[in-house]
C-alpha positions, 0 to 999 in steps of 0.5 A, a space after each residue: 454486499 460482498 467481498 472477493 478477498 472475503 470470499 478467496 483471498 488471504 494477505 500473508 504479511 510475515 512477521 518475526 517467526 515467519 508467521 501472519 496474522 489471519 486476515 483476508 487484506 491488509 486492512 482488515 483489523 481487529 484494533 482498540 476500538 474493536 475489542 469485541 471483535 476478539 483477537 486475530 490467530 496467527 498463520 503459517 504460509 504453508 497452512 494458507 487454505 485454513 483461514 477460511 474456517 476463520 470466524 471472523 472472515 465468517 462473520 464478517 461475511 455474514 455481516 456483509 449478506 445482512 447489509 452490515 459494516 462489519 467494523 474491521 473492514 474500516 479503511 474500505 467503508 471510509 473511502 466508500 463514505 466519501 464515494 470513492 473505490 475502496 479495496 473491497 470495491 475494487 477487487 470485487 470488479 476483478 470479476 472472481 467467481 466459483 465456489 467460495 474457500 478456495 485459494 484465489 488471491 493471495 497478496 504475499 507480503 516479501 518483508 520489510 527488506 527496502 532499499 528506500 526509506 519513506 518518511 510515513 513508514 515504519 521499520 515493520 515495512 522498511 528496516 531503513 526508517 529505524 532512523 526515523 524513531 529518536 525523532 518520533 520519540 522526541 514528538 509522539 511518545 504513544 507508540 514507542 513500544 509499538 516501533 521498538 518492537 519492529 526493530 527486526 528484519 522479517 519476510 520471506 527466506 528462501 527455506 522457508 519457501 522450499 518448505 511449502 507445498 506449491 499444490 495449495 497454490 493449485 486455484 491461484 489465480 492472483 498473486 499481489 506483491 508487496 514490500 518492503 521493495 518486491 523488485 529488491 526482493 531476491 525471495 520475491 523472485 526465487 518464490 516466482 521461479 518455484 511456482 515456474 517449476 511447479 507448472 501453475 505460473 501460466 495461470 497466475 496474474 502478477 500484481 505488483 506494487 514497487 517504488 520504481 527505483 528499481 529497473 526490470 532487467 532482461 532476467 527479471 522480464 524473463 520471469 515475469 514473462 513466465 505468468 500469465 499476466 503482469 500488473 504493476 502498481 508504481 507508488 508515487 506521492 510526489 514529483 521531482 523533489 517533493 519524491 525524493 523528499 517523501 520517498 527518501 533515497 528515491 531519485 525522481 529521474 530514475 522513477 520516472 524513467 522506470 514507470 515509462 519503461 512499463 508503459 513501453 511494455 505494455 505498448 509492447 506486449 499489451 496481452 502480457 504487461 498491463 499499463 502501469 497505474 499510479 498509486 498515491 498516499 495521501 498525506 501531510 507532506 503532498 496534500 496541497 500538489 496531488 495535482 501535480 501528480 495528476 498532471 505529470 501521469 495525464 502527460 505521459 500515460 497512453 489515453 485509455 490510461 489517464 484517468 487511471 489513478 488511485 488516491 489512498 487516504 493516509 491512516 497512519 501514522 496519525 500526525 500525517 493524517 490530512 484530518 489532523 491538519 490546521 484548519 487554514 490548510 484543511 480549507 485550502 484542500 477542500 477548495 483546491 480539489 472539491 470539483 476535481 473527477 480525481 480528487 474530490 474525495 480528498 475534499 470530503 474526507 476532510 469535511 466529513 471526517 473528525 479531527 482528534 483532538 490530540 493532535 488537531 492543529 499540531 506541529 508534530 507533523 511539521 516537525 518529524 518531517 522536518 527533522 527526517 528531512 533533515 536526516 535525508 539531506 533532502 529538502 522539507 520546503 519541497 512540501 507546499 503543506 510544509 512551507 504555508 506552516 512553516 513560513 506562513 506563505 
């Protein structure tokens, strides 16, 4: 076994000090259950090549070579155990080759500047979600300190970008960017223009994750066109009113039109803009309506991409983890998706995952979702899960 992100990748998630934990991907961890793995060190954006000397990375590579499951890669094992593509298997398909230990894949988090406030998000990733803290503290006490410590703006800054020796990106093949909202970040576009000025853009494929609330104007398209290829993943967690409840601040008609624009770009410039694909986070609020996302996508996607959808099962916050739903809801989910090509892994996850007894059959998710919607002036009844739990229908 191998993981191309361990061989070539780095995930840079700038914190308050503009340093990031030194790790190959966003899910690599040494969580509380893995204290024996040690503690991740931090690294600066200027020192990215040093990441390949990280002892945990080397241990993870060795574990895979020996056919062992490195515990810090638990998110990938969770998906692979239910026969669904993981981050590891998906990035392996990209086909990066050559000497290991060269920075070919960078996932760059632009910070917590965002224009919407998803109910499952936190201030680390969207500072706007600080409005949720009072209700989370009310119903979910264990992470108060963690949330309180995240109440600050973080992310790329122009002065730090100016300090970078861009020659460290001479081997870069793929730049994946997440946020916050990347299209909303002025620093993201400034970073791209620096790569253009250095002459590296033409060799780099861009992967971008967006909430689809911001249209690509002519200036943004000019910048994108300087790169080799562009692939944009569209975050879609619900259709219509459910989108607006889960991703508060979104307007569904705008989201849909922006997704259709991305599809049109792929028709107009197929060698430059790859067809967008939807990424959905499977969670409390949308678990009974995933088929609506499937039907919507298949109604608008070009034929070769109708099957291209990715449904990632949420880990955190734990009260939105579908394994902790009531047994009645879980039975509905299992029955609904067990024969679905795109969603059978959701049924398998529920069947094969043990609920956290502290939250099993708890009303915490119900209460936090309801009060989050109240803050956002959205309708919690847009969620079928909520309607059944709240009203028994």
